C-alpha positions as CSV (number, residue, x, y, z in Angstrom):
1,M,12.8,-30.4,2.1
2,R,11.3,-32.5,4.8
3,L,11.2,-31.1,8.5
4,D,13.9,-33.2,10.0
5,E,15.9,-32.6,7.0
6,Y,15.8,-28.6,8.2
7,V,16.1,-29.4,11.4
8,A,19.3,-31.3,10.9
9,E,21.0,-28.4,8.5
10,L,20.1,-25.8,11.3
11,D,21.6,-28.6,13.8
12,T,25.0,-28.0,12.0
13,R,24.9,-24.2,12.4
14,Y,23.7,-24.7,16.0
15,D,26.0,-22.5,17.9
16,A,26.2,-23.8,21.9
17,D,27.5,-20.4,23.2
18,T,24.8,-18.4,22.0
19,R,21.9,-21.5,21.9
20,L,20.7,-19.8,17.9
21,P,21.6,-20.8,14.4
22,W,24.3,-19.0,12.8
23,C,24.0,-17.5,9.4
24,H,25.7,-15.6,6.8
25,A,23.7,-12.4,7.2
26,T,21.7,-10.7,4.5
27,G,19.9,-7.6,4.0
28,P,17.9,-5.3,1.6
29,G,19.6,-2.5,2.2
30,Y,18.2,-1.0,5.1
31,H,17.3,-1.4,8.9
32,T,20.3,-3.5,9.4
33,R,23.8,-2.4,9.9
34,V,25.7,-6.1,10.3
35,P,27.5,-6.6,7.0
36,E,26.7,-8.4,4.4
37,G,27.8,-12.3,4.8
38,A,29.2,-11.4,7.9
39,R,28.4,-14.4,10.7
40,A,25.1,-13.6,12.7
41,H,22.5,-15.1,14.6
42,Q,18.6,-14.5,13.2
43,T,16.2,-14.0,15.5
44,R,13.3,-15.1,13.0
45,E,15.6,-18.7,11.9
46,A,15.4,-18.8,15.5
47,A,11.8,-18.8,16.2
48,D,11.2,-21.2,12.7
49,Y,13.9,-23.6,14.7
50,A,12.0,-24.0,18.0
51,I,9.0,-24.8,15.9
52,A,10.2,-27.5,13.9
53,L,12.4,-28.9,17.5
54,L,9.3,-29.1,18.7
55,G,7.3,-30.9,16.0
56,L,10.1,-33.4,16.5
57,G,9.7,-34.0,19.8
58,R,13.2,-32.3,21.0
59,A,11.9,-30.2,23.2
60,D,15.1,-29.9,25.4
61,R,17.0,-27.7,22.3
62,A,13.8,-26.3,21.9
63,G,13.7,-24.7,25.4
64,E,17.8,-23.7,25.1
65,V,16.7,-21.6,21.8
66,L,14.0,-19.7,23.1
67,D,15.5,-19.1,26.4
68,A,17.9,-17.4,24.1
69,L,15.3,-15.6,22.0
70,V,12.9,-14.1,24.9
71,D,16.4,-12.7,26.4
72,L,16.6,-10.5,23.2
73,Q,13.4,-8.8,23.4
74,V,13.0,-4.9,24.6
75,T,11.0,-5.8,28.0
76,D,10.6,-2.3,29.4
77,P,7.2,-0.9,28.8
78,L,8.8,2.9,28.6
79,A,11.5,1.9,26.0
80,A,11.5,3.0,22.3
81,H,11.5,-0.3,21.4
82,Y,9.0,-1.9,23.9
83,G,8.0,-5.5,22.6
84,I,10.2,-6.0,19.6
85,W,13.7,-8.0,18.7
86,G,16.1,-7.2,16.5
87,W,17.0,-9.3,13.4
88,F,20.0,-10.7,14.4
89,L,21.5,-11.4,17.9
90,E,24.9,-8.9,16.8
91,E,22.3,-6.3,16.8
92,P,19.7,-4.9,19.3
93,P,16.7,-2.8,18.2
94,E,18.6,0.2,19.6
95,R,21.3,-0.3,16.9
96,M,19.3,-0.7,14.4
97,E,18.8,1.8,11.4
98,P,15.8,2.1,11.9
99,A,14.4,-0.8,14.3
100,D,11.6,-2.7,12.3
101,W,8.7,-2.9,14.5
102,N,7.5,-5.9,12.3
103,W,9.4,-7.8,14.3
104,A,6.9,-8.0,17.3
105,D,4.8,-9.7,14.7
106,F,6.9,-12.2,13.4
107,I,8.1,-13.0,16.4
108,G,5.1,-12.6,18.4
109,V,2.8,-14.9,16.1
110,R,5.6,-17.9,16.3
111,L,5.7,-17.6,20.1
112,A,1.9,-17.9,20.1
113,Q,2.0,-20.9,17.7
114,I,4.6,-22.7,20.4
115,L,2.5,-22.0,22.9
116,A,-0.7,-22.8,21.5
117,V,0.4,-25.9,19.8
118,H,3.6,-27.0,22.3
119,G,2.9,-25.3,25.0
120,E,2.6,-28.2,27.6
121,R,6.1,-29.4,26.2
122,L,8.2,-26.8,27.6
123,A,9.4,-26.4,31.6
124,P,6.9,-24.8,33.7
125,E,9.3,-21.7,34.0
126,L,10.2,-21.5,30.2
127,R,6.7,-21.2,29.5
128,E,5.7,-18.5,31.8
129,R,8.7,-16.9,30.2
130,V,7.6,-17.5,26.7
131,R,4.1,-16.1,27.7
132,T,5.2,-13.0,28.8
133,A,7.1,-12.3,25.7
134,L,3.8,-12.8,23.7
135,H,2.5,-10.2,26.0
136,H,5.0,-7.9,25.3
137,A,4.6,-8.5,21.7
138,A,1.2,-8.4,21.6
139,M,0.7,-4.8,23.4
140,A,3.8,-3.6,21.1
141,I,1.7,-4.3,18.5
142,F,-1.6,-2.8,20.1
143,R,0.3,0.1,20.3
144,R,1.6,0.5,17.2
145,N,-1.7,-0.1,15.7
146,V,-0.6,-0.2,11.6
147,D,-2.7,1.0,9.0
148,P,-4.6,-2.0,7.3
149,G,-2.9,-1.4,3.8
150,Y,0.0,-2.6,5.3
151,T,-1.7,-6.2,4.9
152,N,1.0,-8.6,5.4
153,I,1.5,-7.2,9.2
154,A,-2.2,-5.8,9.4
155,V,-3.0,-9.7,9.0
156,M,-0.2,-11.0,11.0
157,G,-0.6,-8.8,14.3
158,A,-4.1,-9.2,14.4
159,V,-3.7,-13.6,14.1
160,T,-0.8,-12.3,17.3
161,A,-3.3,-10.6,19.4
162,A,-6.4,-13.0,18.9
163,A,-4.2,-15.6,19.6
164,A,-2.5,-13.8,22.6
165,A,-5.6,-13.1,24.3
166,E,-6.9,-16.7,24.5
167,I,-3.2,-17.8,25.4
168,L,-2.6,-15.7,28.2
169,R,-6.5,-15.5,29.5
170,P,-6.1,-18.1,32.5
171,G,-4.2,-18.2,35.2
172,P,-3.3,-14.8,37.2
173,P,0.1,-13.2,36.0
174,A,3.7,-14.4,37.3
175,S,5.5,-11.0,37.1
176,D,4.5,-7.5,37.6
177,L,3.1,-6.7,34.8
178,P,-0.6,-7.3,33.7
179,R,0.1,-10.3,31.7
180,G,-3.1,-12.2,30.9
181,G,-5.3,-10.4,32.9
182,P,-9.0,-10.3,31.8
183,L,-8.8,-6.5,30.8
184,D,-5.7,-7.3,28.6
185,S,-7.2,-10.7,26.8
186,E,-10.3,-8.4,26.2
187,L,-8.5,-5.9,24.7
188,L,-6.5,-7.9,22.6
189,L,-9.2,-10.0,21.1
190,D,-11.1,-7.3,20.3
191,F,-8.3,-5.4,18.6
192,G,-7.6,-8.5,16.7
193,R,-11.1,-8.8,15.6
194,R,-11.5,-5.4,14.8
195,R,-8.2,-5.1,12.5
196,L,-8.8,-8.0,10.9
197,R,-12.4,-6.9,9.7
198,A,-10.5,-3.5,8.5
199,V,-8.6,-5.3,6.5
200,L,-11.2,-7.7,4.6
201,A,-13.3,-4.0,4.2
202,L,-10.4,-2.0,3.0
203,H,-9.8,-4.7,0.4
204,D,-13.7,-5.1,-0.4
205,E,-13.9,-0.9,-0.6
206,N,-10.5,-0.9,-3.3
207,G,-11.2,-4.0,-4.7
208,G,-7.9,-5.5,-4.2
209,F,-5.7,-5.7,-1.7
210,T,-3.2,-2.3,-1.1
211,E,0.1,-4.5,-0.7
212,Y,-1.2,-6.0,-4.2
213,N,0.2,-9.3,-6.2
214,S,3.0,-9.9,-4.0
215,P,4.4,-13.2,-4.3
216,A,6.5,-12.6,-1.1
217,Y,3.2,-11.4,1.1
218,G,0.8,-12.8,-0.3
219,R,2.1,-16.2,0.4
220,V,2.9,-14.6,4.5
221,V,-1.0,-13.7,4.4
222,L,-1.9,-17.0,3.6
223,E,0.3,-18.4,6.2
224,E,-0.9,-16.2,8.9
225,L,-4.6,-17.2,8.3
226,E,-3.8,-20.9,8.3
227,R,-1.9,-20.3,11.2
228,A,-5.2,-18.4,12.8
229,T,-7.3,-21.8,12.3
230,L,-4.4,-23.7,13.8
231,I,-4.2,-21.4,17.3
232,V,-7.2,-19.0,17.4
233,A,-10.7,-20.7,18.6
234,D,-12.9,-17.2,18.5
235,T,-15.5,-18.2,15.9
236,G,-16.2,-14.4,14.7
237,F,-12.2,-14.2,14.1
238,R,-12.1,-17.2,12.1
239,A,-15.2,-16.6,9.8
240,V,-13.3,-13.4,8.8
241,A,-10.0,-15.1,8.5
242,E,-11.5,-17.4,6.0
243,Q,-13.2,-14.9,4.1
244,L,-9.8,-13.1,3.6
245,R,-8.1,-16.4,2.7
246,E,-10.4,-16.9,0.0
247,R,-9.9,-12.9,-1.5
248,T,-6.0,-13.8,-1.5
249,W,-6.4,-16.8,-3.4
250,A,-8.3,-15.4,-5.7
251,A,-6.2,-12.4,-6.1
252,L,-3.2,-14.5,-6.4
253,A,-5.1,-16.4,-9.3
254,A,-6.0,-13.9,-11.0
255,C,-2.8,-13.0,-11.9
256,F,-1.3,-16.4,-12.0
257,H,-0.2,-17.3,-15.7
258,P,-0.2,-20.8,-16.5
259,G,2.1,-20.7,-19.7
260,T,5.3,-19.0,-18.0
261,G,4.3,-20.3,-14.0
262,Q,4.4,-16.9,-12.9
263,L,2.3,-14.1,-11.2
264,A,1.8,-11.4,-14.3
265,G,2.8,-7.8,-13.2
266,P,2.4,-5.2,-11.7
267,M,3.7,-6.3,-8.1
268,S,3.6,-4.3,-5.2
269,R,6.4,-6.4,-3.0
270,A,8.8,-8.6,-4.7
271,Y,12.4,-9.7,-3.9
272,H,12.6,-12.2,-7.1
273,D,12.3,-11.7,-10.5
274,W,10.7,-15.3,-10.7
275,I,8.7,-17.0,-8.1
276,Q,10.9,-19.1,-5.7
277,S,10.7,-23.0,-5.3
278,D,8.6,-22.7,-1.8
279,L,5.9,-20.8,-3.6
280,A,5.7,-22.8,-6.4
281,A,6.1,-25.8,-4.6
282,Y,3.0,-24.6,-2.1
283,L,1.1,-23.3,-4.9
284,Q,0.9,-26.8,-7.0
285,A,0.1,-28.5,-3.8
286,Q,-2.8,-26.8,-2.5
287,T,-4.4,-25.7,-6.3
288,G,-3.2,-29.1,-8.1
289,A,-1.9,-27.2,-11.1
290,P,1.2,-28.6,-12.2
291,I,3.5,-25.5,-11.5
292,V,7.1,-26.3,-12.0
293,P,9.4,-23.5,-10.6
294,R,12.5,-22.3,-13.0
295,K,15.4,-23.0,-11.8
296,E,18.2,-20.7,-11.8
297,T,21.5,-20.8,-12.0
298,S,22.8,-18.1,-10.0
299,G,21.8,-20.3,-6.7
300,D,19.6,-17.6,-5.2
301,D,16.6,-19.7,-5.2
302,A,17.3,-22.3,-2.3
303,P,15.2,-25.4,-1.4
304,A,11.6,-25.1,-0.2
305,A,11.8,-25.0,4.0
306,P,9.4,-27.4,5.5
307,L,5.9,-26.0,6.2
308,L,5.6,-25.2,9.4
309,V,2.3,-24.2,9.5
310,P,-0.5,-26.8,8.5
311,P,-1.8,-25.3,4.8
312,L,-5.3,-25.3,3.8
313,P,-6.4,-25.9,0.2
314,C,-7.3,-23.3,-2.0
315,P,-10.6,-23.2,-2.7
316,Q,-12.3,-25.5,-5.4
317,T,-14.1,-22.7,-7.5
318,V,-10.3,-20.6,-7.6
319,A,-8.1,-23.3,-8.1
320,E,-8.9,-24.0,-11.6
321,R,-7.3,-20.7,-12.7
322,F,-3.9,-21.9,-12.1
323,R,-4.7,-24.5,-14.3
324,A,-5.7,-22.6,-17.1
325,L,-6.7,-19.1,-18.6
326,P,-10.4,-18.5,-18.9
327,T,-9.9,-17.2,-22.5
328,T,-6.8,-16.3,-24.7
329,P,-6.1,-13.2,-25.3
330,F,-7.4,-11.3,-22.4
331,Q,-6.7,-8.5,-20.0
332,T,-7.8,-7.7,-16.5
333,H,-8.4,-3.9,-14.7
334,T,-7.8,-4.6,-11.0
335,R,-8.1,-1.2,-8.5
336,F,-5.6,-1.8,-5.7
337,N,-6.3,1.5,-4.1
338,P,-7.8,5.0,-4.7
339,T,-4.3,6.2,-6.9
340,T,-3.1,2.9,-7.9
341,T,-5.1,0.1,-11.4
342,G,-3.2,-2.6,-12.7
343,T,-3.7,-3.7,-16.0
344,S,-2.7,-7.4,-17.0
345,W,-2.9,-8.7,-20.3
346,F,-2.4,-12.9,-20.8
347,A,-1.9,-15.0,-23.8
348,E,-1.3,-18.7,-23.8
349,D,2.7,-18.5,-23.5
350,A,3.0,-15.0,-22.7
351,C,1.9,-12.2,-20.2
352,L,2.2,-8.7,-19.9
353,G,1.6,-6.0,-16.9
354,S,1.6,-2.6,-15.6
355,A,0.7,0.1,-12.8
356,D,-1.2,3.3,-14.0
357,E,1.1,5.0,-11.5
358,E,4.0,3.6,-9.1
359,F,7.7,4.6,-7.8
360,A,10.0,2.5,-8.3
361,W,11.4,1.2,-5.0
362,V,13.5,-2.2,-5.3
363,Q,10.1,-4.3,-3.9
364,R,8.0,-2.8,-7.1
365,R,7.3,-4.2,-10.5
366,P,5.6,-1.5,-12.4
367,V,6.1,-2.6,-15.4
368,L,6.5,-6.5,-15.2
369,G,6.5,-9.2,-18.4
370,Y,7.3,-12.9,-19.2
371,W,7.2,-15.1,-21.9
372,R,8.1,-19.1,-22.6
373,T,10.6,-20.0,-25.4
374,P,12.3,-23.7,-26.4
375,D,15.1,-22.5,-24.2
376,D,13.3,-21.1,-20.8
377,P,10.1,-21.3,-19.1
378,A,9.9,-18.0,-18.3
379,V,12.0,-15.1,-19.3
380,A,11.6,-12.0,-17.4
381,L,11.4,-8.1,-19.1
382,R,11.5,-5.5,-16.4
383,A,11.6,-1.9,-16.5
384,R,13.9,0.1,-13.8
385,M,15.4,3.1,-12.7
386,L,18.5,2.5,-11.3
387,L,21.0,5.1,-9.0
388,N,24.6,4.1,-8.6
389,G,23.4,0.3,-9.4
390,H,20.3,-0.1,-7.1
391,D,16.6,0.7,-7.7
392,L,15.6,4.5,-6.6
393,S,12.8,5.0,-4.7
394,A,12.3,8.5,-5.3
395,A,11.6,7.9,-9.1
396,W,8.0,7.4,-10.2
397,C,5.9,6.5,-13.6
398,R,2.8,6.2,-14.9
399,Q,2.0,3.6,-17.2
400,H,-1.0,3.0,-20.2
401,Q,-1.4,-0.2,-21.3
402,D,-3.8,-1.9,-24.0
403,G,-3.2,-5.5,-24.7
404,P,0.7,-6.8,-25.3
405,R,1.5,-2.3,-25.0
406,V,2.5,-0.2,-22.9
407,L,3.7,3.6,-22.7
408,S,5.6,4.3,-19.7
409,A,6.6,7.9,-18.5
410,W,9.0,8.8,-15.8
411,W,10.0,11.7,-13.4
412,L,11.8,12.6,-9.9
413,S,10.7,12.9,-6.7
414,Y,12.2,14.6,-3.6
415,D,11.6,14.0,0.1
416,S,12.2,10.3,-0.6
417,G,14.7,8.0,0.8
418,D,17.0,5.8,-1.8
419,F,17.0,2.4,-1.8
420,H,13.4,2.7,1.1
421,P,11.0,5.5,0.3
422,A,10.7,6.2,3.6
423,L,13.8,5.0,5.8
424,D,17.1,6.5,4.0
425,R,15.9,10.2,3.0
426,P,19.0,12.3,2.1
427,A,19.6,15.5,4.0
428,G,17.7,18.1,1.7
429,S,16.8,15.6,-0.4
430,V,20.5,15.9,-1.9
431,F,21.5,12.9,-3.6
432,R,24.8,11.9,-4.4
433,I,25.0,10.4,-8.3
434,D,27.7,8.5,-9.7
435,D,25.3,6.6,-12.6
436,L,21.5,7.3,-13.1
437,R,20.0,5.1,-15.9
438,L,16.1,4.2,-17.0
439,S,16.1,0.6,-18.0
440,V,14.2,-1.9,-19.7
441,S,15.6,-5.2,-19.3
442,L,15.1,-8.6,-20.2
443,R,16.4,-11.8,-18.0
444,G,16.8,-15.6,-19.5
445,R,18.4,-18.1,-21.1
446,G,18.7,-17.0,-24.8
447,V,18.0,-14.0,-24.8
448,E,19.2,-11.3,-27.3
449,V,19.2,-7.2,-28.0
450,R,19.5,-5.3,-31.3
451,E,18.7,-2.1,-32.9
452,V,15.8,-2.5,-35.8
453,R,15.8,1.0,-36.5
454,D,17.0,4.7,-35.0
455,G,15.4,4.3,-31.4
456,V,13.9,1.3,-32.0
457,F,15.1,-1.5,-30.0
458,A,14.3,-5.6,-29.9
459,L,14.8,-7.8,-26.4
460,A,14.1,-11.0,-27.9
461,A,14.0,-14.7,-26.8
462,G,12.2,-17.6,-28.7
463,D,9.3,-17.0,-30.7
464,R,8.8,-13.4,-29.3
465,Q,10.3,-9.9,-28.8
466,A,9.9,-7.1,-26.9
467,V,10.1,-3.9,-28.8
468,V,11.4,-0.7,-27.2
469,H,10.3,2.5,-28.8
470,T,11.9,5.1,-27.4
471,V,12.8,9.4,-27.6
472,P,15.8,11.3,-26.7
473,A,15.7,11.6,-22.4
474,E,16.5,15.1,-20.8
475,F,17.8,15.3,-17.5
476,L,19.1,18.5,-15.8
477,G,18.9,20.3,-19.1
478,R,21.5,17.2,-21.0
479,T,20.0,15.4,-23.4
480,R,20.7,11.7,-23.5
481,T,20.0,9.2,-26.4
482,W,19.3,5.1,-25.4
483,R,21.3,2.4,-26.3
484,A,21.8,-1.6,-26.4
485,A,23.5,-3.2,-23.7
486,E,24.2,-6.5,-22.2
487,G,25.6,-8.0,-19.0
488,D,25.0,-9.4,-15.5
489,G,23.1,-12.4,-17.3
490,E,20.6,-10.0,-19.2
491,V,20.0,-7.9,-22.1
492,R,18.9,-4.3,-21.7
493,V,17.7,-1.1,-23.9
494,E,18.9,2.0,-21.4
495,V,19.4,5.8,-21.4
496,D,22.4,7.1,-19.3
497,L,20.7,9.7,-17.6
498,H,24.0,10.6,-15.5
499,A,27.4,8.4,-16.0
500,G,29.8,10.8,-13.7
501,P,31.6,12.4,-12.8
502,S,29.9,12.0,-9.3
503,A,27.5,15.1,-8.2
504,S,25.6,16.0,-5.8
505,V,22.0,16.7,-7.4
506,D,19.4,18.3,-5.0
507,F,16.3,16.5,-6.3
508,H,13.7,19.4,-5.9
509,E,15.5,21.1,-9.0
510,A,15.9,17.6,-10.4
511,R,14.0,18.0,-13.7
512,L,13.4,14.8,-16.0
513,R,11.7,14.0,-19.1
514,A,11.9,10.8,-19.8
515,A,9.1,8.0,-21.5
516,F,9.6,4.7,-23.6
517,A,6.9,2.5,-25.1
518,V,7.0,-1.3,-25.5
519,E,5.1,-3.9,-27.4
520,L,5.4,-7.6,-26.9
521,I,5.2,-9.1,-30.4
522,T,6.0,-12.6,-31.8
523,T,8.8,-13.1,-34.2
524,G,8.0,-11.9,-37.7
525,T,5.4,-9.0,-37.2
526,P,6.6,-6.2,-38.0
527,P,6.9,-3.6,-34.9
528,R,4.5,-0.7,-35.1
529,T,5.8,2.5,-36.8
530,A,3.9,5.3,-34.7
531,A,6.4,7.5,-33.4
532,L,6.7,8.4,-29.4
533,T,6.3,12.3,-28.5
534,G,6.2,14.3,-25.6
535,E,4.9,18.1,-25.6
536,Q,4.9,20.6,-22.5
537,D,1.4,22.1,-22.0
538,A,0.3,25.2,-20.4
539,A,-0.2,23.2,-16.7
540,E,3.3,22.3,-16.7
541,L,3.0,18.4,-17.9
542,I,4.5,16.6,-19.9
543,R,2.0,14.8,-22.3
544,W,3.3,11.5,-23.7
545,R,1.4,9.6,-26.8
546,W,1.8,6.7,-29.0
547,D,0.1,4.5,-30.9
548,G,-2.9,5.8,-29.1
549,L,-1.7,5.3,-25.6
550,A,-1.2,8.4,-23.6
551,V,0.3,9.7,-20.3
552,S,1.5,13.0,-18.5
553,T,3.9,13.6,-16.4
554,P,5.2,16.6,-14.4
555,L,7.4,18.9,-15.6
556,D,9.1,19.5,-12.4
557,P,10.1,16.9,-9.5
558,T,7.1,16.5,-7.0
559,P,6.9,15.5,-3.2
560,F,6.8,12.0,-2.5
561,D,3.9,11.9,-0.4
562,R,1.9,14.3,-2.5
């Protein structure tokens, strides 16, 4: 989408009364209480609209939007939500459940870009208001000081702080706050430098990013490092930003599968089962690789928005990996943090990845694979634990992978959230369960499921199939067997751990024994005949074994933050 097309579309949604574009609200199931689909006004979209308007020279409309946006920030330094915005005009931070502190970063970095690139186009009084808002956002970021493992926000906050230090340095403050004084500028620039160095050091210590292989946040990190080149002058900061940019590209390249145009699993933060058209377009433009997005029929994949930050090309030493695999087949092991290592297997037409230990948040992909068929450039294989129809954050799993074979075993935790690992923890870890199921699904065109033999199923498409080997599962002392199912555009192998009536279950006592093994094979290749077994030992662990693979899971639920 061109910049003028983007602005024209937002113009049709511009609300003169609020001076913001309206939208139909969407949310992930936490933070916001604005009903899904309700008419609302997004603050981050408003900031992007202002950048785009200024890019087209429409400073008057941009000024209206910015004036309204600045009004929505919490500016009392003693307030609980100082320096941040709500997601929507209709829901200020104090009404959210809970407020999202990341909005100091998301809005602040956009205000920094507006001031650095277009500041002279703003009326003097408005420019001072935006400068003051940037100061509040930067100080909120400084006070919060997120861990460097929170990769995308750590980088974004560092860029915001460093840019704010430079933008706010000249001139005396125009308010009662010490906005832009020498002390603030020195503090914020030092903070931004140290924050960015900490992200780089943590990556190099661990061998990867804590927010690993994220289609969403890998792109965010690249955009913020590109934005740093645009709006930060400090040479030391820019040098570290470039080192991080190279490592981010290398991390994405290491997981990219040219045969399907997808990132192989596992993933730490993902919102979709396939990479979206905007990311595909960006990767293709910056690497030169012929990456064609998979077109979804549901309409979820919106047209790519214009780039509001000038992109930088992928380093040439990395770009070639997006065009072709180094050899086939091959397998990688990547240590992302002290507790998580990922394994990814690649063939010309297929890939399969897993994390050795992970929890089942909706944004996690602990077991994820793709393969190409004559009808679909990428069918998607995924394992999930679903509570009442949504991904359960309180579920954990361990995997052992060797090539295209994975053994996966599951258990439950307490002191965890439901939709989100921390934001919606039920009192006493008592969860209401109408339906609880463990599922291995295959989505795409031309997918099929069949039972190969007792307890062994094939999820098939084209010339490949994922054969799922199962053993009866136990939940709360009751045994359940696996079955084939289909619907909602996918085929599945699943076990109904609880299928009603509704029950309140204390997860301190929610014992679960569940495991499966999956092998990705070509049509005509006979499935393995090894039996999947699980035996309890004296250490109160369940030892799962299948065809040379082995993992152990706790017999009893564990604390989430163990």
